[in-house]
N, C-alpha and C positions, 0 to 999 in steps of 0.2 A: 542456923542457916537463914531465917528470914529476915531475921536483924541484919545481920552482916549485907545479904541482898538488896536490903531498904537502904541502908548506910552507903552502899557505892553506888546505888542506883541513884539517891537522892544528892550526891557528889557530883555526879555525870553531872544529872539533868541541869544544876544549876549553873555548874559552868558555860554548858549548852545555852541556856537561857541568857548568859549574859552576852553570847557570841549574837544569839540573834538580837536582843536588844539594839549590840550598837550596828549590827548591818542584818536587818529582818529576812534578806533572800536567801541567807546562809538555812533557813529555815527549809525553805524549798529543797533544797540539796539532802537535807536529813531527810527530809518526805519521801526522797524520791529513792533513796537506800533503804531507810528506816522503815517505811512501811511494807517492805518486800520481804523483810525479815519477820517483820512482826508475830505472824501468827506463829512460827516455828519457835520465835523465840520464848513467847510465852507458854507454848505446849511443854518447851523444857523446863524453864522452872515450874511450872505446875507441875513436873513429874518429879523436879528438885526440891518441893516441898512448899512450896509459897503459893498459897491457896485465900480466897476469900476476899479482904477487903485490902489484904496485902499487895493481891496480885490489882485488885482495880487501881491501886495508886500507880504502879506500874504500867499499866494499860493505858493510862492516861497521859502518857509523856507527851503525844500529839497534841492534843487539844490544850496542854500545857503551853507549848511551843508556839503554837498557832495564836493562842491568847496574848501571848509576850509580841508576839508581831503583831496583833491589831492593836494593843497595848500601845507600843513607839508610835505608829502611824497618825492616832487618834493624840498623843501628846505632842506631834509635831505639827500635827493639824491644827490646834488650840493655840498652839505657841505663835506660827504666822496668821492666825486668823483667817485662811483660806484651807478649801479643800485642797485635796492634792492633785484631783484632776476634772477634768469641765465635765458633767454630767451629759450624757446621750440618752436618745430614746432605749438602748439595751440597756442601761444601767435602769432609768424608769422600772421597765419590765421585771428585771431583777428584785428592785424594791417590791414592786407590788406583788410578787410572787413570794417573795418572804413575808409582808403585810399579813398576807390571807393565811399562810401556814400559821404563822401566829397568834393570828384571830382564832383560828379552829384548835388552836392549844387551851387557848382560855375559856370557849364555849362549853359549857356542863357536858358532857355525854351523853346524858341521859336525855337531852333535847335534843339530839343529832340521833339517836338508837343508837351510840355505842354503848360498849363497855370497858374500855380500855381505863387501865388505873392510874394513876398519876406518874410512874416507873416508866410504865410504856409511851405514856404520852410525851414524857422529856426526850424518851430515844431516839420517838417518831420526829421529834422536833429537831434532834441534832441530827439525824439521818437526812430532812431536807433541810437544812442551814449550811451546815458545812459546805457544801462546793458555792454557796452564795458568799459566804463569808471569804474563802479562798479566792473566790473572782475579784472580789472587792481589794481584795489585798495585793493583787497582781493588775488591778487600775491602779492603787495607790503608789505601788513601786515603781513598775515598767521594770524593763529589762534592758540593760544595753548588750550592743553585740559580743562585748567581751563575756559577758553575763551567759548570753546564748549559746557563744561558742560551747563555754566549760559545760553548760547543764548537758549541748547535743550528749558530750563524750560521757558524760556521769550516767545520762539516759541510756546510752547505746550498750556501757559499758555495765549497767547494774542488770539491764535486760538478759544479756549476754551472759552474765554470772549466773543467774536466776534460773535461764536456761541449761547452763552447760550444769548446774548443781540436780538439776529436775534430771538428765539424762543418764546422771552416772548413779541417781538414786533409782533410777528405775530398772536398773540392771544390776547393781550391785549392793540395792540396800531390799531386806523382804518384807513383807506386811505384816511378820512378827514383831522385827522391832519397831515399824510404826504404830503398832499396837500399842505397845508397852512405853513407847515415847514421850508419854504424856498426853498426847493429842486428843487422844477421847475424852479422857476426861476433863481435859480443857473445854472442849466443844460443849459437854455434856454438863458438867458441873457448875462450870465458871461462865460460859454464855446462854445455856439453858437448852441448846440444840440436840436434839436425840436423831442422832444417824443411824442408819440399817445399810452401811457398806461393810466389808470386811472387817470382823472385829468390835464392831461399831464405828469406822470410821466413817468421813462423808458419804454419802450415797455415791457420788461421782467420782469416789477415790478409784473406782476400776469400772470397767464396762461390761455388762454381763450379755453374754449371748447363746445361742444354741450349739456353738463351737466351745464355751467355757467362756472363763472369766478373764478376762487382760487389764495389765494396767496402764493408767493414764499419766502423763507427766503433771505432778503436783508439785511440784519442787518445795519452796519455803513458807508459800503461801497455801500449802495443805489445800490446794484446790486449782483444779485444771481449768476453772472458766477465769478466776481472779489472776491466774499466773497467763490466761490466753491474753487477755484485755490489758496487761501491761508490754508485752511483747507486741501487738500489736501499735498500739500508741509508739513503742521505740523505735520500729520498724519505720511508720508513717514520719517521725520525725527525723530518720535518719538523715536525711539529706546534710543537715548543719554540719555531722561529722564528715560525709563526704566531699563538704565543700573545700576540703585539705586536701590538695593533690599529694602532698608529702606524707600524710597521715593515710590517704586513701587505702591501700595495702589491708590496713588493719581494721579500717573502716569494713571493707569487703567481710574479712573475717568474723567479723563479731556479728556481721548482718546474718552472716549464714547459719551463726549458730543460735538465732534469734529464730531465724525461720526453722531450722529443724526442732527446736523448742516446740513452735507453736502448733507444725503437725502434728508432734508427739502429745499436745493436751487432747487433740480428737474433740476440738469443739468448731464444728462445723458451723455454727451461726459466727464465731468469730472470724471464720476464714472469709466466709462471705460476708462481713462487716467490713474487714481487709480491705475485700476487691473493689468493693463499695467503695472507700476509704483514699482506694487507690485511683477511683474514677474523680472523686471529688480533687483529690491532687491535681488532676491533670485540667481540670479547668481553671486552678487556680493559679498554676504555673504556665498556663497555654502552652501545653506541650501533648502530644501524643504517646509519647512512651508509657505513661502509668498506665494508660487503657490498656496494651498491650499485657504490662506486667499484669492487671488487675486480670485479663484472662488466663494468664500461667498461671496464678495462684488459683483460681477456680478448677482449672485442670488438674493442680498436684495436688491438693485436696479431695477431690473426688477420687484420684489412682489410689492416693494415701489411705483414705477412708476405706476403700475395696478390699485392699490388702493388708489393712490394720491387725487382723487376727495372725497374720504370717510374719507381723514384725514384730510386735509388741511381746514381753515377757508377760506369760500366764501366773495366775496368783490363785488364791482358793476362798473360799467364804470357812469360818470357824461352827464347831459345831452348833455353839451358842446362836449362830444366824439362820442356822437352816429352817427352823420353823417359820419363822417371819418371810421367808424367800419362798419355800413350799405354800405359803395362805396367799402373797402375791399372784401365784403361778395362777393357783386354782381361781383365784379372781379375774386374771387379765389375760390368761393365756398363755401358749408358749412363745417364746424369744424369736427374733430372726437372727437367720445364721451371717457369717462374717460377712458372704459376698453380699449382703442386701442393705450393710449397715449405711451407708450415704444416703439411699434414696427412699427407704421403706418406710411409708407415711404411719404405720403401723408401729415402727419400733418408739419403744416406753416413752425416751426421753422428747422424741421429736414431739409426741401426740400429747404428751403431758402439759409441753410448751403453748401451745397453739387450744387446747382446753381450756387452761388456765384463761389466757389470752380473752378468749372468746366470753369465758364465764365472767372475766372481772368487765370487760365492757358492756355486760348485760348488765350488771349489779350497777355500775354507773349511772346507764341510761334510767334504769328503774328508781333510784335514789339519788339525784344530780345533785343534792345538798349535801354529800358526806356522810359519812360518819364519826369524825372526829379523829384526832393523828390516834397511831398505835395500833388502828382496827385491820392493817395490811401488813402483807409481806414478811420477812423475817422479823420485823420487832412484835408482831402478833404472835408467831409461831413460837418466838423466843418465850413469851410472857402467858402464854395459854390462852390469849385473847381467839375469839371463833373467825377464823380467818377469810373476810371480804372478799381480799381478791390478793393475787402475788405473781411473782414470776415476769410482771410488766410493770414498769416506774409508772407509765403513763396512766394502767388502771389503778396502782395503789395511791397515787398521787389522787386521782380522782375521786376515790372510797374515803380517803382521810380529808381532804380538802375539798370535795368536790368537785364538780366539772367547773367551776372558774377558776380554781388551784391549776387544774390539769391543762387548761385552756393556756392559762399564763406561764406555767412551764414551759410550754409547745413553744409558745410566743417567744419569750425570752431566748429558747433553747436556737431558734431558726435566724432570730435576728444576731445572737451570737454568730451562728455558723455564716451569715450573707456579710457580718462585719469584720470579721478574719478574713476571707477572701477578698474583699475592697483594700483592707489593708494590704495584704500582698499584692494586686495587682498595683498599689501605689510605692510597693518596696522598689527599691536599686540595689543595695546591697546583697550580696547574694546570701550572706548568714542571715540578716534578717529577711528574706526571702522565702528562704526554706524554711525556716524557723516556723513563720507566720502560716506558709501553706502546708506542713507538716503537722502542725495544731489545729488548724480547719479540717483537714481529713481525719484526724485522729478524733478529733469533735464527732465528725459526721459517724465515723463508725460507730462509735462510743451511742452518739442517740439511735443508732439503729439497733442496737443489740438494746438497748432499753426499752423495746417494743415488746421482748419475750424473755429478758431479765432485768437483775436488779443491778444494773451496770452503774447509774446514779450514787447508786450507795456502796460499790466498794469502796472502803477507805484510800486505795492508792490513785485510784482516780478522782474520788471526788478532792482530796488535798492537793494534787500535782496537776492534773487536767486543767480544771477550772483555775487555779492559779496562773497557768502559762497561757489560759485564754483571755485573761481579764487582761494580764500583761501586753499582751499584742493587739487586741482588736482597737482598732482605732487610730493607730500611731504609726506617725510614718519615719522614714529613717533615723531622723535628728530626736524622736520621741517626741515631736509633736505631732498635736492632734488634729486628725482627718477633719476637713469639711462635714 
């Protein structure tokens, strides 16, 4: 079975690589759709018996396509002996961040008090550099008006499919199926993450309260957070699809499905970031309606969070899960009731985020020269390295690449956001204006999320959002560079 799957996969990947070589922007379409399905597909392959190096080969499809696109851009640049874009300050900041990350990958760990091994360092390097590479691909290729229109519908359609699938799963698929789907083995044996949710599923698979255990929408990402991040980006980018009067009813329907899906993820940080993104959208398009929409999002999020336990399906832990859960209850005390989900500062998830942020900041201040790559975040957890910081991209980068690395990441991110807003102000074509404004708003939302979670390292965001941002920053309607 494994051999047959690898042959079929190899044939499909080869054909796809040819398409990407001919037109590298094809990779962006594939990332938007493929990365949304990636975790579920890998879990099902694991369940089918594809393990170890064989599954590693399949998982590498995204890196292969990214490398093919980069190679095509490099070959074209060498052929004409000219860079595909004129470097700007935002590009130099991106290069500076990439350079310091590479430097910290090369510095011996014992010189920095770090203990990560070679594999953890390489994974940390990938984590930090993929968004930079995707950004420069966007800068090199640009996107036409027609590309943006098609990408807008692809993104909104894919997000609505993820939301619809997640809503169906929420009420029609029980936790027993998920436990036996291959997801537990994939996360534990292939990725190295030991979770303590129902049946060994991710901890945030369900929401644990004094009123019971309730399902959250996880969809094909098998994660409420990654699903919420995609939905936030799609909703903020939806103005591209909205631009078509004839197809506007379809856009309204897709937006409604995405909005429902976002609520059922119960990701309160994503809803707040979405509201913040709408405020940035208002600044970019110079209209007041997104501010009113932001207020409506906050109100809807609060109402939904308070009533969540009355709406969401209830699930259960398995007997093997109970010793761990009982131990956590003894250590941390009781759980809040359903009516206090939204604002209770003692709720374990909220408390964990802010404690990790505080501890991470203290670590960076005490050790500003960093510990080296692989000593923070999911990479450290995956490879058994003592966790120096987690859950905030800024403290994670500060721990791995020093305070200088964190400051460069922040400076690049803010310069990119300002550049996208300036590009929106310069645009006159409706599709290009809405795409650039939506990308600016989505980037602002993700940068806010990165304060208390690893949004920068979510593959769907790393490959898709930073590519879009690179394609649209500093460009006029005709694709010319702004001064």
